[in-house]
Steps between C-alpha positions, in 0.01 A plus 500: 500500500612167359857449382562133550567265213545140595552606862785742419527877480642609167611826344351469153564855377804642323612840368322406177171548685549876549171672413285209617284475810668276756456369851809443713583387851816616671673424826464808721719383791797270543460137401435208728189412697436867578480609136209723400373562151343790314290470184489765227277519192549751222671568169865395474657827385873419517751232598852640514813439706332249726204727582143430389257795477124448511240778468180429691157612381519789748804636316737404779832365373647209699867407461593145595838331519506211257677292765199533734251352252362160596213484247371688200271452204329692222130553576215612274365851501263584781162333445228692322280721715193329638288816537461826319564570132771328301775746409855496371775727623536651152130594488499653847825688441347669195169576670659647813734716291210644297321593821781723630670670207796738515518851362815417301598165353785372283585150376822321587472202270191324632534673836314822574653797683229696682499833682238722661685763699573257782131430576501136617760235423261323262492800265874571544662162442619292209263221403719213373261282300718332240848562359661843554710454186819540702700283740335530840787693657479762225120511527523566873745780429269652240215497753717687751599753236143560379361567847806703598436732205158568649617547858322182609626194687533199269260212565433174320172319569514120503267215592532164674279213608314388187577316180695729268607750764846650536695327775809476280488872426471572873814298561684687224397833650638394838820380336543845346450675833128581485290440811131430547347808665130417521277205412126459449254227416290493185172340601211384285139392559171448328330838462136406563549411870659843554198667344273281713658609829249596767569872499301822492619670182238776504752759621774403252547762227654385170671742261729482201761737644630564851397834647714707735334344804576147374863596442523647850411159647747310281823444692750410227647847447589805709449781246273423203643588159354471151644150464283364785157528333655387171616172655179455699289564191688254280345171397231366268196581719572677829261561789551683828293439811451722805288488814428842648684822420537654155216643296137403478348232283517123484665434165660678207662367187605802298838671496548729797236328708539540871772764464386708795674520833359436844585290802711187444282191456478245777600230250619482141591244235594463135412229248624440145291277275701331225320221313420223744709659775413760762799635692451660843741765628519793743245357743550718808289581806558790739623368837201638689259319264658154499318181600171633369494299177591793276781319316261212431237743370753667268618164365144374449387815319799495267459126437135546404594767249775275357251212470268733308789562257550126443788420736502165681838485679665726756856583592674725749843560648574511872832552674611207713510699824145640466333252732168683517454506124616140465235388750230701322585350162526149645137534604401606148654189345821652360798264490860564401586429137859627509714765666674800353811679623680825437878474480731800545882518479654465846 
């Protein structure tokens, strides 16, 4: 990282640069010949009372004493992606929201309050895309009130790490006592290579609705309620995949297809086709069936169906601590576009 200008280190940022992407170097030990330095890149989210706050693309907030700065400059947004489809944060935020819709929704200005009986944070969190029409402190309070009326914990979903994401909002949430509870990556890739994966898809069954066996394999709830299939079935064009278990047949497209019971499948998945995008969710494999290529087969079968419907780009979400899934998706060509976070009052 280059900071020198004419042979000197300079701090060339000021409080007027709040909201811009910056790169800074700070002294991390005492001065003198033994001094060590630490570099930080991210969005400058505040500069108050001698403390500089920078939010990294991971969502981590770093607080730095102004007196420890030895260099700093404004830097351009991260360079455009070199592989995979071009995509803006605004486009992906809308597509991912349509693929996982709540049972109940209410506007708060340009924000959207969403609830689904507590089934997943994504369907039970405020989506703050735009202006809430209130000062932020009041908007945060309204979010707490709305979820409290429904007996649900209040969450606000934010994003970091791409042009147009919400590092400043993350900093405001922390300033008001909210804390980041979980983070995940939004990854994108070209769809055709996923469909071209070397996988035996002959045993993959595709249906328009999840049957009882599919739901018994899905691990995101303890007791299924009516809100679960409503959320899972939401989206422009939804497909469910299963390997083994469930009823007979290879494919169904009508309402009620695959509604029988049976043994839990060895592997499942879900895909939502929305224009050029195919979103992959709920890809799970039973522990005793792992490392047999079943997740790859599910992804390939769903991708081929999405290609048939005209999609060309793929997206998915993976939590940062899911190393197995991250490795699988690395091999399929998925790369991180941005990260999203769920904030909850401390």
